[in-house]
TORKOL-4160 file (C-alpha; in steps of 0.2 Angstrom, whole numbers, padded with zeros to 4 digits, m for minus):
400
<pt num="1" X="0137" Y="0563" Z="m0784"/>
<pt num="2" X="0122" Y="0572" Z="m0775"/>
<pt num="3" X="0124" Y="0588" Z="m0771"/>
<pt num="4" X="0117" Y="0597" Z="m0757"/>
<pt num="5" X="0104" Y="0605" Z="m0764"/>
<pt num="6" X="0098" Y="0591" Z="m0774"/>
<pt num="7" X="0096" Y="0582" Z="m0757"/>
<pt num="8" X="0086" Y="0596" Z="m0751"/>
<pt num="9" X="0076" Y="0597" Z="m0766"/>
<pt num="10" X="0073" Y="0577" Z="m0765"/>
<pt num="11" X="0068" Y="0579" Z="m0746"/>
<pt num="12" X="0055" Y="0592" Z="m0749"/>
<pt num="13" X="0048" Y="0579" Z="m0762"/>
<pt num="14" X="0048" Y="0565" Z="m0752"/>
<pt num="15" X="0040" Y="0575" Z="m0737"/>
<pt num="16" X="0024" Y="0580" Z="m0749"/>
<pt num="17" X="0010" Y="0588" Z="m0739"/>
<pt num="18" X="m0003" Y="0597" Z="m0750"/>
<pt num="19" X="m0013" Y="0607" Z="m0738"/>
<pt num="20" X="m0031" Y="0610" Z="m0740"/>
<pt num="21" X="m0041" Y="0607" Z="m0756"/>
<pt num="22" X="m0040" Y="0616" Z="m0773"/>
<pt num="23" X="m0053" Y="0631" Z="m0774"/>
<pt num="24" X="m0066" Y="0629" Z="m0788"/>
<pt num="25" X="m0068" Y="0649" Z="m0789"/>
<pt num="26" X="m0047" Y="0652" Z="m0790"/>
<pt num="27" X="m0046" Y="0657" Z="m0810"/>
<pt num="28" X="m0045" Y="0678" Z="m0803"/>
<pt num="29" X="m0033" Y="0676" Z="m0788"/>
<pt num="30" X="m0016" Y="0678" Z="m0799"/>
<pt num="31" X="m0009" Y="0677" Z="m0816"/>
<pt num="32" X="0007" Y="0669" Z="m0819"/>
<pt num="33" X="0020" Y="0672" Z="m0834"/>
<pt num="34" X="0034" Y="0664" Z="m0839"/>
<pt num="35" X="0051" Y="0676" Z="m0834"/>
<pt num="36" X="0065" Y="0663" Z="m0838"/>
<pt num="37" X="0060" Y="0648" Z="m0848"/>
<pt num="38" X="0064" Y="0630" Z="m0844"/>
<pt num="39" X="0084" Y="0626" Z="m0844"/>
<pt num="40" X="0088" Y="0645" Z="m0840"/>
<pt num="41" X="0100" Y="0639" Z="m0826"/>
<pt num="42" X="0091" Y="0646" Z="m0811"/>
<pt num="43" X="0084" Y="0634" Z="m0799"/>
<pt num="44" X="0086" Y="0641" Z="m0780"/>
<pt num="45" X="0085" Y="0655" Z="m0769"/>
<pt num="46" X="0076" Y="0672" Z="m0778"/>
<pt num="47" X="0077" Y="0691" Z="m0771"/>
<pt num="48" X="0074" Y="0706" Z="m0779"/>
<pt num="49" X="0086" Y="0720" Z="m0778"/>
<pt num="50" X="0085" Y="0739" Z="m0775"/>
<pt num="51" X="0087" Y="0741" Z="m0793"/>
<pt num="52" X="0071" Y="0731" Z="m0797"/>
<pt num="53" X="0081" Y="0717" Z="m0804"/>
<pt num="54" X="0078" Y="0698" Z="m0798"/>
<pt num="55" X="0094" Y="0689" Z="m0793"/>
<pt num="56" X="0093" Y="0669" Z="m0793"/>
<pt num="57" X="0105" Y="0657" Z="m0787"/>
<pt num="58" X="0108" Y="0641" Z="m0798"/>
<pt num="59" X="0117" Y="0624" Z="m0788"/>
<pt num="60" X="0110" Y="0609" Z="m0798"/>
<pt num="61" X="0120" Y="0592" Z="m0796"/>
<pt num="62" X="0127" Y="0585" Z="m0809"/>
<pt num="63" X="0131" Y="0602" Z="m0817"/>
<pt num="64" X="0147" Y="0612" Z="m0813"/>
<pt num="65" X="0139" Y="0628" Z="m0816"/>
<pt num="66" X="0137" Y="0640" Z="m0800"/>
<pt num="67" X="0131" Y="0657" Z="m0802"/>
<pt num="68" X="0120" Y="0670" Z="m0798"/>
<pt num="69" X="0109" Y="0675" Z="m0812"/>
<pt num="70" X="0102" Y="0693" Z="m0815"/>
<pt num="71" X="0085" Y="0697" Z="m0825"/>
<pt num="72" X="0074" Y="0711" Z="m0827"/>
<pt num="73" X="0056" Y="0707" Z="m0824"/>
<pt num="74" X="0053" Y="0704" Z="m0843"/>
<pt num="75" X="0067" Y="0691" Z="m0844"/>
<pt num="76" X="0083" Y="0699" Z="m0851"/>
<pt num="77" X="0096" Y="0690" Z="m0840"/>
<pt num="78" X="0114" Y="0690" Z="m0837"/>
<pt num="79" X="0127" Y="0681" Z="m0826"/>
<pt num="80" X="0130" Y="0693" Z="m0811"/>
<pt num="81" X="0143" Y="0683" Z="m0802"/>
<pt num="82" X="0151" Y="0665" Z="m0802"/>
<pt num="83" X="0156" Y="0652" Z="m0789"/>
<pt num="84" X="0169" Y="0638" Z="m0789"/>
<pt num="85" X="0160" Y="0622" Z="m0793"/>
<pt num="86" X="0163" Y="0615" Z="m0775"/>
<pt num="87" X="0153" Y="0629" Z="m0768"/>
<pt num="88" X="0132" Y="0629" Z="m0767"/>
<pt num="89" X="0126" Y="0648" Z="m0764"/>
<pt num="90" X="0107" Y="0646" Z="m0758"/>
<pt num="91" X="0099" Y="0660" Z="m0748"/>
<pt num="92" X="0102" Y="0679" Z="m0752"/>
<pt num="93" X="0098" Y="0695" Z="m0746"/>
<pt num="94" X="0101" Y="0714" Z="m0748"/>
<pt num="95" X="0107" Y="0726" Z="m0735"/>
<pt num="96" X="0100" Y="0744" Z="m0734"/>
<pt num="97" X="0115" Y="0750" Z="m0744"/>
<pt num="98" X="0111" Y="0739" Z="m0758"/>
<pt num="99" X="0124" Y="0725" Z="m0756"/>
<pt num="100" X="0120" Y="0707" Z="m0759"/>
<pt num="101" X="0123" Y="0694" Z="m0744"/>
<pt num="102" X="0124" Y="0676" Z="m0749"/>
<pt num="103" X="0123" Y="0659" Z="m0739"/>
<pt num="104" X="0137" Y="0647" Z="m0746"/>
<pt num="105" X="0130" Y="0629" Z="m0740"/>
<pt num="106" X="0145" Y="0619" Z="m0743"/>
<pt num="107" X="0158" Y="0632" Z="m0738"/>
<pt num="108" X="0150" Y="0636" Z="m0723"/>
<pt num="109" X="0152" Y="0655" Z="m0725"/>
<pt num="110" X="0143" Y="0672" Z="m0728"/>
<pt num="111" X="0149" Y="0683" Z="m0743"/>
<pt num="112" X="0146" Y="0701" Z="m0749"/>
<pt num="113" X="0144" Y="0702" Z="m0766"/>
<pt num="114" X="0145" Y="0720" Z="m0773"/>
<pt num="115" X="0136" Y="0729" Z="m0787"/>
<pt num="116" X="0150" Y="0724" Z="m0800"/>
<pt num="117" X="0150" Y="0706" Z="m0795"/>
<pt num="118" X="0165" Y="0705" Z="m0784"/>
<pt num="119" X="0164" Y="0696" Z="m0770"/>
<pt num="120" X="0172" Y="0699" Z="m0750"/>
<pt num="121" X="0170" Y="0685" Z="m0736"/>
<pt num="122" X="0158" Y="0693" Z="m0723"/>
<pt num="123" X="0158" Y="0678" Z="m0710"/>
<pt num="124" X="0165" Y="0662" Z="m0710"/>
<pt num="125" X="0167" Y="0649" Z="m0695"/>
<pt num="126" X="0164" Y="0632" Z="m0691"/>
<pt num="127" X="0148" Y="0635" Z="m0681"/>
<pt num="128" X="0141" Y="0641" Z="m0697"/>
<pt num="129" X="0135" Y="0621" Z="m0703"/>
<pt num="130" X="0125" Y="0623" Z="m0719"/>
<pt num="131" X="0121" Y="0640" Z="m0719"/>
<pt num="132" X="0105" Y="0638" Z="m0732"/>
<pt num="133" X="0096" Y="0656" Z="m0730"/>
<pt num="134" X="0098" Y="0671" Z="m0722"/>
<pt num="135" X="0089" Y="0689" Z="m0720"/>
<pt num="136" X="0091" Y="0705" Z="m0709"/>
<pt num="137" X="0081" Y="0708" Z="m0694"/>
<pt num="138" X="0066" Y="0720" Z="m0701"/>
<pt num="139" X="0070" Y="0733" Z="m0687"/>
<pt num="140" X="0087" Y="0739" Z="m0697"/>
<pt num="141" X="0098" Y="0735" Z="m0682"/>
<pt num="142" X="0110" Y="0726" Z="m0694"/>
<pt num="143" X="0107" Y="0709" Z="m0687"/>
<pt num="144" X="0108" Y="0695" Z="m0699"/>
<pt num="145" X="0099" Y="0679" Z="m0695"/>
<pt num="146" X="0107" Y="0663" Z="m0704"/>
<pt num="147" X="0096" Y="0646" Z="m0705"/>
<pt num="148" X="0110" Y="0633" Z="m0702"/>
<pt num="149" X="0104" Y="0616" Z="m0711"/>
<pt num="150" X="0119" Y="0605" Z="m0705"/>
<pt num="151" X="0118" Y="0610" Z="m0687"/>
<pt num="152" X="0099" Y="0614" Z="m0686"/>
<pt num="153" X="0101" Y="0631" Z="m0678"/>
<pt num="154" X="0099" Y="0649" Z="m0680"/>
<pt num="155" X="0114" Y="0660" Z="m0679"/>
<pt num="156" X="0114" Y="0680" Z="m0677"/>
<pt num="157" X="0128" Y="0688" Z="m0685"/>
<pt num="158" X="0131" Y="0707" Z="m0678"/>
<pt num="159" X="0136" Y="0721" Z="m0688"/>
<pt num="160" X="0152" Y="0720" Z="m0679"/>
<pt num="161" X="0154" Y="0702" Z="m0686"/>
<pt num="162" X="0151" Y="0693" Z="m0670"/>
<pt num="163" X="0140" Y="0677" Z="m0669"/>
<pt num="164" X="0131" Y="0670" Z="m0657"/>
<pt num="165" X="0115" Y="0656" Z="m0658"/>
<pt num="166" X="0098" Y="0664" Z="m0660"/>
<pt num="167" X="0092" Y="0645" Z="m0656"/>
<pt num="168" X="0098" Y="0630" Z="m0655"/>
<pt num="169" X="0087" Y="0614" Z="m0649"/>
<pt num="170" X="0073" Y="0602" Z="m0653"/>
<pt num="171" X="0060" Y="0609" Z="m0669"/>
<pt num="172" X="0073" Y="0612" Z="m0682"/>
<pt num="173" X="0073" Y="0595" Z="m0692"/>
<pt num="174" X="0082" Y="0600" Z="m0709"/>
<pt num="175" X="0080" Y="0619" Z="m0708"/>
<pt num="176" X="0083" Y="0627" Z="m0725"/>
<pt num="177" X="0073" Y="0643" Z="m0724"/>
<pt num="178" X="0068" Y="0658" Z="m0714"/>
<pt num="179" X="0058" Y="0674" Z="m0716"/>
<pt num="180" X="0053" Y="0689" Z="m0704"/>
<pt num="181" X="0037" Y="0697" Z="m0703"/>
<pt num="182" X="0036" Y="0717" Z="m0698"/>
<pt num="183" X="0032" Y="0712" Z="m0680"/>
<pt num="184" X="0050" Y="0703" Z="m0678"/>
<pt num="185" X="0042" Y="0685" Z="m0678"/>
<pt num="186" X="0053" Y="0674" Z="m0688"/>
<pt num="187" X="0046" Y="0659" Z="m0698"/>
<pt num="188" X="0058" Y="0644" Z="m0703"/>
<pt num="189" X="0053" Y="0629" Z="m0714"/>
<pt num="190" X="0060" Y="0610" Z="m0711"/>
<pt num="191" X="0061" Y="0595" Z="m0723"/>
<pt num="192" X="0048" Y="0586" Z="m0711"/>
<pt num="193" X="0034" Y="0597" Z="m0717"/>
<pt num="194" X="0033" Y="0609" Z="m0703"/>
<pt num="195" X="0036" Y="0627" Z="m0702"/>
<pt num="196" X="0039" Y="0633" Z="m0684"/>
<pt num="197" X="0038" Y="0651" Z="m0680"/>
<pt num="198" X="0051" Y="0660" Z="m0667"/>
<pt num="199" X="0045" Y="0674" Z="m0656"/>
<pt num="200" X="0055" Y="0690" Z="m0655"/>
<pt num="201" X="0063" Y="0683" Z="m0638"/>
<pt num="202" X="0067" Y="0667" Z="m0645"/>
<pt num="203" X="0053" Y="0656" Z="m0640"/>
<pt num="204" X="0049" Y="0642" Z="m0653"/>
<pt num="205" X="0031" Y="0639" Z="m0657"/>
<pt num="206" X="0023" Y="0627" Z="m0669"/>
<pt num="207" X="0015" Y="0637" Z="m0683"/>
<pt num="208" X="0010" Y="0626" Z="m0698"/>
<pt num="209" X="0011" Y="0608" Z="m0706"/>
<pt num="210" X="0016" Y="0613" Z="m0722"/>
<pt num="211" X="0030" Y="0608" Z="m0734"/>
<pt num="212" X="0037" Y="0622" Z="m0738"/>
<pt num="213" X="0053" Y="0624" Z="m0751"/>
<pt num="214" X="0055" Y="0642" Z="m0746"/>
<pt num="215" X="0044" Y="0654" Z="m0735"/>
<pt num="216" X="0044" Y="0673" Z="m0740"/>
<pt num="217" X="0036" Y="0686" Z="m0730"/>
<pt num="218" X="0031" Y="0703" Z="m0737"/>
<pt num="219" X="0030" Y="0711" Z="m0719"/>
<pt num="220" X="0012" Y="0707" Z="m0718"/>
<pt num="221" X="0008" Y="0692" Z="m0729"/>
<pt num="222" X="0018" Y="0676" Z="m0730"/>
<pt num="223" X="0020" Y="0664" Z="m0745"/>
<pt num="224" X="0027" Y="0647" Z="m0746"/>
<pt num="225" X="0032" Y="0638" Z="m0762"/>
<pt num="226" X="0027" Y="0618" Z="m0761"/>
<pt num="227" X="0038" Y="0611" Z="m0773"/>
<pt num="228" X="0032" Y="0593" Z="m0772"/>
<pt num="229" X="0014" Y="0600" Z="m0775"/>
<pt num="230" X="0019" Y="0613" Z="m0789"/>
<pt num="231" X="0011" Y="0627" Z="m0781"/>
<pt num="232" X="0012" Y="0642" Z="m0771"/>
<pt num="233" X="0002" Y="0647" Z="m0755"/>
<pt num="234" X="0000" Y="0659" Z="m0743"/>
<pt num="235" X="0000" Y="0654" Z="m0724"/>
<pt num="236" X="m0010" Y="0666" Z="m0713"/>
<pt num="237" X="0001" Y="0674" Z="m0699"/>
<pt num="238" X="m0014" Y="0673" Z="m0687"/>
<pt num="239" X="m0015" Y="0654" Z="m0687"/>
<pt num="240" X="m0004" Y="0646" Z="m0700"/>
<pt num="241" X="m0018" Y="0639" Z="m0711"/>
<pt num="242" X="m0015" Y="0638" Z="m0730"/>
<pt num="243" X="m0024" Y="0647" Z="m0744"/>
<pt num="244" X="m0020" Y="0642" Z="m0762"/>
<pt num="245" X="m0012" Y="0655" Z="m0772"/>
<pt num="246" X="m0006" Y="0649" Z="m0790"/>
<pt num="247" X="m0003" Y="0633" Z="m0800"/>
<pt num="248" X="m0014" Y="0621" Z="m0804"/>
<pt num="249" X="m0004" Y="0606" Z="m0798"/>
<pt num="250" X="0003" Y="0599" Z="m0815"/>
<pt num="251" X="0021" Y="0600" Z="m0817"/>
<pt num="252" X="0026" Y="0612" Z="m0832"/>
<pt num="253" X="0030" Y="0628" Z="m0839"/>
<pt num="254" X="0013" Y="0635" Z="m0845"/>
<pt num="255" X="0008" Y="0654" Z="m0841"/>
<pt num="256" X="m0010" Y="0659" Z="m0838"/>
<pt num="257" X="m0023" Y="0661" Z="m0825"/>
<pt num="258" X="m0017" Y="0655" Z="m0807"/>
<pt num="259" X="m0029" Y="0639" Z="m0809"/>
<pt num="260" X="m0023" Y="0634" Z="m0825"/>
<pt num="261" X="m0005" Y="0639" Z="m0825"/>
<pt num="262" X="0008" Y="0626" Z="m0823"/>
<pt num="263" X="0022" Y="0628" Z="m0811"/>
<pt num="264" X="0038" Y="0617" Z="m0812"/>
<pt num="265" X="0043" Y="0612" Z="m0794"/>
<pt num="266" X="0043" Y="0629" Z="m0788"/>
<pt num="267" X="0057" Y="0633" Z="m0775"/>
<pt num="268" X="0065" Y="0650" Z="m0772"/>
<pt num="269" X="0050" Y="0665" Z="m0769"/>
<pt num="270" X="0051" Y="0683" Z="m0767"/>
<pt num="271" X="0042" Y="0698" Z="m0769"/>
<pt num="272" X="0045" Y="0715" Z="m0778"/>
<pt num="273" X="0045" Y="0731" Z="m0767"/>
<pt num="274" X="0026" Y="0733" Z="m0768"/>
<pt num="275" X="0022" Y="0716" Z="m0761"/>
<pt num="276" X="0009" Y="0711" Z="m0774"/>
<pt num="277" X="0022" Y="0703" Z="m0787"/>
<pt num="278" X="0030" Y="0686" Z="m0784"/>
<pt num="279" X="0046" Y="0678" Z="m0792"/>
<pt num="280" X="0047" Y="0660" Z="m0791"/>
<pt num="281" X="0062" Y="0648" Z="m0795"/>
<pt num="282" X="0060" Y="0631" Z="m0804"/>
<pt num="283" X="0069" Y="0618" Z="m0793"/>
<pt num="284" X="0071" Y="0604" Z="m0806"/>
<pt num="285" X="0064" Y="0614" Z="m0822"/>
<pt num="286" X="0078" Y="0629" Z="m0821"/>
<pt num="287" X="0068" Y="0642" Z="m0824"/>
<pt num="288" X="0060" Y="0658" Z="m0816"/>
<pt num="289" X="0041" Y="0662" Z="m0814"/>
<pt num="290" X="0031" Y="0678" Z="m0810"/>
<pt num="291" X="0016" Y="0678" Z="m0801"/>
<pt num="292" X="0005" Y="0693" Z="m0801"/>
<pt num="293" X="m0008" Y="0694" Z="m0786"/>
<pt num="294" X="m0026" Y="0699" Z="m0788"/>
<pt num="295" X="m0022" Y="0716" Z="m0780"/>
<pt num="296" X="m0008" Y="0720" Z="m0792"/>
<pt num="297" X="m0006" Y="0729" Z="m0807"/>
<pt num="298" X="m0002" Y="0718" Z="m0823"/>
<pt num="299" X="0015" Y="0721" Z="m0822"/>
<pt num="300" X="0029" Y="0727" Z="m0810"/>
<pt num="301" X="0028" Y="0744" Z="m0805"/>
<pt num="302" X="0042" Y="0753" Z="m0812"/>
<pt num="303" X="0047" Y="0773" Z="m0806"/>
<pt num="304" X="0036" Y="0786" Z="m0814"/>
<pt num="305" X="0025" Y="0771" Z="m0823"/>
<pt num="306" X="0006" Y="0775" Z="m0820"/>
<pt num="307" X="m0005" Y="0760" Z="m0822"/>
<pt num="308" X="m0025" Y="0759" Z="m0821"/>
<pt num="309" X="m0029" Y="0779" Z="m0821"/>
<pt num="310" X="m0019" Y="0795" Z="m0821"/>
<pt num="311" X="m0017" Y="0796" Z="m0803"/>
<pt num="312" X="0002" Y="0799" Z="m0801"/>
<pt num="313" X="0017" Y="0804" Z="m0790"/>
<pt num="314" X="0022" Y="0820" Z="m0794"/>
<pt num="315" X="0040" Y="0817" Z="m0785"/>
<pt num="316" X="0045" Y="0830" Z="m0771"/>
<pt num="317" X="0061" Y="0833" Z="m0762"/>
<pt num="318" X="0074" Y="0833" Z="m0756"/>
<pt num="319" X="0078" Y="0816" Z="m0764"/>
<pt num="320" X="0091" Y="0811" Z="m0758"/>
<pt num="321" X="0086" Y="0817" Z="m0741"/>
<pt num="322" X="0093" Y="0816" Z="m0724"/>
<pt num="323" X="0080" Y="0820" Z="m0711"/>
<pt num="324" X="0063" Y="0822" Z="m0720"/>
<pt num="325" X="0055" Y="0823" Z="m0738"/>
<pt num="326" X="0040" Y="0827" Z="m0745"/>
<pt num="327" X="0030" Y="0818" Z="m0758"/>
<pt num="328" X="0016" Y="0826" Z="m0769"/>
<pt num="329" X="0003" Y="0816" Z="m0780"/>
<pt num="330" X="m0012" Y="0821" Z="m0791"/>
<pt num="331" X="m0030" Y="0814" Z="m0791"/>
<pt num="332" X="m0040" Y="0817" Z="m0805"/>
<pt num="333" X="m0056" Y="0813" Z="m0796"/>
<pt num="334" X="m0061" Y="0808" Z="m0779"/>
<pt num="335" X="m0052" Y="0793" Z="m0773"/>
<pt num="336" X="m0048" Y="0780" Z="m0758"/>
<pt num="337" X="m0028" Y="0783" Z="m0756"/>
<pt num="338" X="m0014" Y="0773" Z="m0751"/>
<pt num="339" X="0003" Y="0780" Z="m0749"/>
<pt num="340" X="0016" Y="0768" Z="m0742"/>
<pt num="341" X="0036" Y="0768" Z="m0740"/>
<pt num="342" X="0044" Y="0749" Z="m0742"/>
<pt num="343" X="0061" Y="0745" Z="m0740"/>
<pt num="344" X="0072" Y="0736" Z="m0753"/>
<pt num="345" X="0066" Y="0719" Z="m0746"/>
<pt num="346" X="0048" Y="0724" Z="m0750"/>
<pt num="347" X="0044" Y="0725" Z="m0731"/>
<pt num="348" X="0031" Y="0739" Z="m0727"/>
<pt num="349" X="0040" Y="0752" Z="m0718"/>
<pt num="350" X="0027" Y="0765" Z="m0716"/>
<pt num="351" X="0010" Y="0769" Z="m0722"/>
<pt num="352" X="0008" Y="0789" Z="m0725"/>
<pt num="353" X="m0010" Y="0790" Z="m0733"/>
<pt num="354" X="m0023" Y="0779" Z="m0729"/>
<pt num="355" X="m0039" Y="0789" Z="m0732"/>
<pt num="356" X="m0051" Y="0796" Z="m0747"/>
<pt num="357" X="m0045" Y="0811" Z="m0754"/>
<pt num="358" X="m0053" Y="0826" Z="m0764"/>
<pt num="359" X="m0047" Y="0828" Z="m0784"/>
<pt num="360" X="m0032" Y="0839" Z="m0785"/>
<pt num="361" X="m0014" Y="0839" Z="m0780"/>
<pt num="362" X="m0008" Y="0835" Z="m0762"/>
<pt num="363" X="0008" Y="0833" Z="m0753"/>
<pt num="364" X="0013" Y="0824" Z="m0738"/>
<pt num="365" X="0029" Y="0824" Z="m0727"/>
<pt num="366" X="0040" Y="0809" Z="m0722"/>
<pt num="367" X="0049" Y="0811" Z="m0707"/>
<pt num="368" X="0062" Y="0796" Z="m0709"/>
<pt num="369" X="0053" Y="0786" Z="m0697"/>
<pt num="370" X="0045" Y="0768" Z="m0698"/>
<pt num="371" X="0028" Y="0763" Z="m0691"/>
<pt num="372" X="0034" Y="0762" Z="m0673"/>
<pt num="373" X="0044" Y="0780" Z="m0674"/>
<pt num="374" X="0059" Y="0774" Z="m0676"/>
<pt num="375" X="0071" Y="0782" Z="m0688"/>
<pt num="376" X="0075" Y="0770" Z="m0703"/>
<pt num="377" X="0094" Y="0768" Z="m0708"/>
<pt num="378" X="0102" Y="0775" Z="m0723"/>
<pt num="379" X="0098" Y="0768" Z="m0739"/>
<pt num="380" X="0086" Y="0765" Z="m0753"/>
<pt num="381" X="0067" Y="0766" Z="m0751"/>
<pt num="382" X="0051" Y="0762" Z="m0763"/>
<pt num="383" X="0036" Y="0774" Z="m0761"/>
<pt num="384" X="0020" Y="0766" Z="m0769"/>
<pt num="385" X="0003" Y="0776" Z="m0773"/>
<pt num="386" X="m0013" Y="0766" Z="m0775"/>
<pt num="387" X="m0029" Y="0777" Z="m0779"/>
<pt num="388" X="m0043" Y="0767" Z="m0785"/>
<pt num="389" X="m0037" Y="0755" Z="m0798"/>
<pt num="390" X="m0022" Y="0767" Z="m0802"/>
<pt num="391" X="m0004" Y="0763" Z="m0795"/>
<pt num="392" X="0012" Y="0772" Z="m0797"/>
<pt num="393" X="0028" Y="0772" Z="m0787"/>
<pt num="394" X="0045" Y="0779" Z="m0785"/>
<pt num="395" X="0062" Y="0778" Z="m0777"/>
<pt num="396" X="0067" Y="0789" Z="m0762"/>
<pt num="397" X="0086" Y="0787" Z="m0755"/>
<pt num="398" X="0090" Y="0793" Z="m0737"/>
<pt num="399" X="0108" Y="0797" Z="m0734"/>
<pt num="400" X="0118" Y="0796" Z="m0718"/>
């Protein structure tokens, strides 16, 4: 019997559309490594948790296993939680408190998964017809947007667990993945080889002709996996045009520079909090890739880990904080500095510094507000320092 996730994968392969042409000078764009090798029982949605670990679902036809695998960036993995064989869990997203929400495609429900792997029903209703992907609104209002593959609609589940339709109508054809940008625009991938864009008021506008298995926005950059072409692309938020990122187009599990690396049926896609490292599952190969973009350091940035130089975060406080906190950093030489706060889903919250600074120790205050001036919710946030070629990162916790 063919599973729903297999049907989605087959539809994506059948609708193959390879945009643009392969760039001749692409070797320096990204570097691909293999986190989990072929056959590792992870083949669908991917997300990065506030703990820095990578979470990936497995729901493959002909196999009874249904689980979420949890892995370190260097490939030490374990089963985080399991589901009955009749289930098929696809899209995942974390809330600001670090709780995981999972879309169960075959059971028409949304489940919460806690840190210990235990589960609780969050929302279940017949109006959720084949929920395939989900993501919280970037405003932090707690609204959870759900892409319904069966009903070809977008639902919104409010914090009080009431539901309404964000969109029902033409333009959704086998919709299976969705993601927000920082401005509140919502991008949805269809199995007919198109990506549509919903404006904040719910207006649907055509966006791109691209056969995306999954789409993922870091807030300012939109990435898409092309399962059929064995490649990762970036879609311009301005006009939907596609730029190749990684994958030679040959199916396989081969690490290396972006133009020679072989990606096997890239499917689920997510980024680390910095937005410069992508994690991609293999739809038919059952494994996990890591793609370090050209502006990233050579490995995921961990708290207190400095790369490329001696510029560093010195900490600050209070942490945890309730209203505001102060951050200090040290520069050995004059440098162009970026100090940026991200949420647990890797979305840019606030740029605290974007200027050239003299050598020495500098301190900046974050008032707990985002770039629009709105107070952010309680939860975990990441702060990333970039000074010349050096990077450093640390974690902040805001309490209610």
